[in-house]
N, C-alpha and C positions, 0 to 999 in steps of 0.2 A: 193524957193521950193513950187511947187504947190501941191494941195491936195484936199480933199473933201470940198465943199462949204456948211458950216453949215446952211446958209440961204436958201439953196435949198433942203436940206434933209427933207423928210416928214416921217410920220409913214408908209405910203404905200411903199416908197422907201426903208426904213429900212427892212420891211418885205420881199420885193423882193430881197434885197441884202443878207439877213442873213438866210432865211428859204427856204427849209429845211436845217438844219445845215450842213448836209453832202453833200448838193447839189446833183449831179448825180454820185458821186463816186461809190456808191453801185450798181446803175444801170449798170454802166460801168463794174464793176467787174463781175457781174452776166453774162453780155453779153459776156465778153472776156474769162471767165473761160471755159476751155475745160475739160470735164469730162472724165477721163481715163477709159479704159475698166476695168470692174470688180469693179467699184466704183459708188457711187452717191454723190452729193454735196447738202447741204442745208444751207441757210442763215437765221439767226434770224432777222426778221424785227422789233421785239419788240412785247410785249404782247404775243399772241400765233401766231403771224404772221410768216409764213415760206415761203421761196422761194426754190423750189426743182428742181434740174436738174438731169436727168438720162444720162447714157452713150449712149442711143439711141436717144437723142435729145429732150426728154420731158422737158418742162420748164413751171412751173405753180406756183401759189401762193395760200396759204390757210390762211384765217383770216387776210388778209392784211388790216390794219387799219391806218388811217392818221388823226384822230381826237384828241380831248383833253378831259380832265375831267373838274373838277371845275375850274373856272377862276376868282372868286370874293369871298370875305368873306361874302358878303350879301346873306343870305339864300333866295332861291326862295319861293314864296308863297306855303304854304302846299297844297292848292288845286291843284297845278300844279305837285306836287311830291308824292301825297298820294298813287299812284299806282306804284311807283318805287319799284323795287324788294327789295332793302335794307330797305326801309321804311316799306314795308309789313312784312318782316321777323323779324324786330326788334320792330315794334310799335313806333319807334322814330318819332319825328316831325322835328328835325333839319336835314339838308341835310349833308351827309357824307363828310369828308375832303379828297376827292379823287382827288388830284392834280396829273397830269401826271408827272412822274419822269425822263423819258429818252428823249433824243433828237430824232428828226425825221431823220432817217438814210437813207431814200430812197425817191426819188421823184416820186409820183404816175403818174404825168403827163409826165414823161419821158418814162413810160412803153409804148411799141409799137413804140417808136421812137429810143430808145437806146437798150433796152432789150425786146425781144419778149415774149409774153405770150400765152400759149396754152389754159388755162382755169383759171378762178378765182373761188375758192371754199370758202365756209363759213361753219363752223361746227354748228353754231347756231345763234340765233336772237339778242344776246346782242350787244349793240351799239359799244363796243370796239372790235368786231369781224367781223362786217359787216358794211361797211362804204360808205356813199353817195359820198364822194370825190374820193375814189378809184373806185367806180362804174362809176362815171362820166368819169374818165380818161380812164378806160378800154372800156367803151361804145364809147367814142368819137375817140379813137386812135387805136382801134383794132377790130378784128372780133371774139374775144374770147368768149366762152360761160360762163355763170354764173351758178355754180353748188352748190346745197345745199338742205337742207330740205324744206318742203313746205312753212313754214312761212318766210324763208329767200327769197325764190322766190317771195312771195307776197310783201316783202319789196322792192326788186329790181324793180319789176313791178310798185309799187307805186312811185318809184323815176324816172320812165320814161324809164327803160330798157324794150325793147320789150319782150313779153312773149316767143316768138319763139327763143330768145337767151338764155333762161333759161332752166335748167335741174333739175327736182326734184329728190332727193335721200332720201330713207329711209332705215332702216336696211335690209340687204339682197340684195340691189342694187349694181351694179358695174358700173364703168365708165373707159373707156380705153383711154389713151393718148400714142400713139406710142408704146414704149416698157414697159409702166407702167400701172398697173391696180390699181384703187382706189376702195376699198370696203367700203361701209357704214355699220357700226355696231352700236349697242345700245350705247346711251349716258347715263351718270349717273350724269348729271348736274341738281341737284335738285333745284338750284336757277332758272333755266329756267322754272320750273314748276309754279313758282309764279311771272313770268314776264308777263307784258301785251303782247297780249290780253289774257283773257278778263280784262276789267276794273271792278272796284267795289269790293264788299265784297266777299272774297274767303272762309271765315270761314264756316265750316260745308258743304262745297261744294265738289263734286267729282273733283279730279285733272284733268288737261287737258292731252292730248296725247303727251308724250315726243317726239315720233318719228316724229311729224309734226314740231317740233321747234328745235331739236338738234340731231346730230349724232356724233359719233366718226369715224375717218377714219383709215383704214389700207391701207398703200400705198406700193405696191409691185413693186419693180424694179428688173431687172435681177441681180443686185449686192447685194440686201438686202431689208429688209422690215421695214418700219417706222410705228409706232403706234402713231397717233395723238389723244390725249384724249380731245381736246378742253378745255372746262371749267369743265370737269367731276370731281366729288368728288370720294372718295373711294367707291368701291362696290366689293362684293364677286364675281360678275359676270366677273370681269377681268380675273379670273382663267379660265373661259370658253373661253374667247377670246384668252388666252394664249395657250389653247389646240387646238383651231381652226386654229391658224396662227403661223408660225415660225417667231417670232419678233426679229429683231436685235437691233433696236433703239426705245425707248419709250419716249414720251414727256408728262410731267405732270405739271399741273398748280399749282405751288408751291407758298406759301405766308403765312404771319401771319394773324391772325384774331383778330380784336379789341374785347375787352370784350363785351359779349352779342351778338356776331355775328359769324356766321360760313359760310364762302364763299369760301375761298381758301383751298388748300390741305396742311396741316402742314407737317413738315419734316418726321415724323414717318409714316404717311399715304403715302407719296411719295415712301418710301422704300417698304411698303406693296404692293403698286400697281406694282412696278417693279418686286417684287418677284412673285406675282400672275400671271403676264403676262409672266414670264419666259424670259424676255428680256435679251439681252447681254450687253446693255448700257442703263442707265437711264439718261435723260437730263431734268432738270426743265426748265419751261418757265413761262411767265406771272408775275413772281416775280419782274420784272423790272418796272412795270407799275404804280401802285398807291402808293402815299406816305404814306397812312394810312394802307397799307398791305405789305410794303417793308421789307423783311427779310434780315438777314445776311447769305450769302451762306455758311459760315463756320459752321453754325448750322447743315445744311444738311450733310456737309462733315464730321463733327465730329461724327454724328449719324451713317453714313455709315461706317466710320472707326471702330467704336465700334462694329458693327455687320458684318463686311466684311467676317469673317471666314465662315459664313453660307449663305451669300447673293450671288446668282449666277451671279451677274452683276457688271460691273464697273460703275462709276459715272463720268459724264462730266459736268463741270460748266463753262458756257460761258458768254459772254457779248453781249449786243445789237449790231447788225451789224456783228456779228461773222459768219465765215463759218466753217461748220463741214463736214468732208468727211469720208464716210464709205467705206472700213474698215481701211483706212489710220490712222484715229485718234482714233481707238477703245481703245487704251491703254493710251490716254491722260486723265488728270483729270481737269486741270485748263487752261482756255483760256487766252491768252495774246495778245493784239492788236499788229499787226506787227509794228516794229519800223523803217521801211524804208528799204532802200537797201544799207547796209554798203559796199557791194562789189563795189559800185560806188564811194566811197570816194577816194580822192587823185587821181582821174582821171586828174584833173588839180592841179597845184601847189596852195596850200591854199593862199588866198588873205589876209594875215596878215603882220604887219610890221616886225616881227621877228618870227623865229620858236619857240622861247621861249614862245610865246603865246599858243602854242599847248601843 
């Protein structure tokens, strides 16, 4: 019996053979999925990454990230991390234990080869929302534009993306892809306001301009409208966005916050955001990402159940790599990974010694 030769396996070959863990499965699913009339489809790439397809053929990604977080127990020198946003907001000197918690479910370098992309969007400048690896893949393998706020464009250009392939968006701007219109609206990501640039001491200084570094997106397809809140926290101004747009599906950055830190949206504020937006479905995201902010979905489910009599929306709890279709899935609450194609079983006679094994 032949098999792998342990004398020839290297770390590089292991990485090539095993990562990304899902290979090109999700790229193939996105490419092969036909969006039915009156629907849209979106896939959760992890963190706040989304891939969206419309019935008119629009196919694009938002906040597609293929990086990682902390990778060693050794703290980096404080001089290298003193301007990191978590360090700034807490006054801590030790680096947070933000290990990436979920597998890589899509191959960025298969984009343009297996599944086409019309545009790559970024909501804001944080490194788990705008990615040099994804930028390289999209730059090298496609002609797609890079679309986001001013400082995201500056990041892309700094990585070697030609400026003429970039489109800046700030609140009030729109971008059209086939039958889909993307509106930039105000972000409420207060963590972005203490993120570099600038470096140095921010105390007693006027804050920077949010609109240059972060936006939320309202994504309007013929079948329905998605509200992508990026990394935004709770704000009363969600109510205004709910008045301005008829929102079907809203996505909110859910998570727990370690003591002494406030970065993710807790369960109660997720529900407040959904209520203020007037959405029909609330879907959390980002809660899969960091081990030090990883919540239990059941907390959000229990709080929604407790308040459901006066909440005007349903709740959908999914898993990384999942597909959500509107309005097909509007009454679903829990996602379950497909378990294969049982209709194919017993096409051939089972290869077992006796039927008693079955």
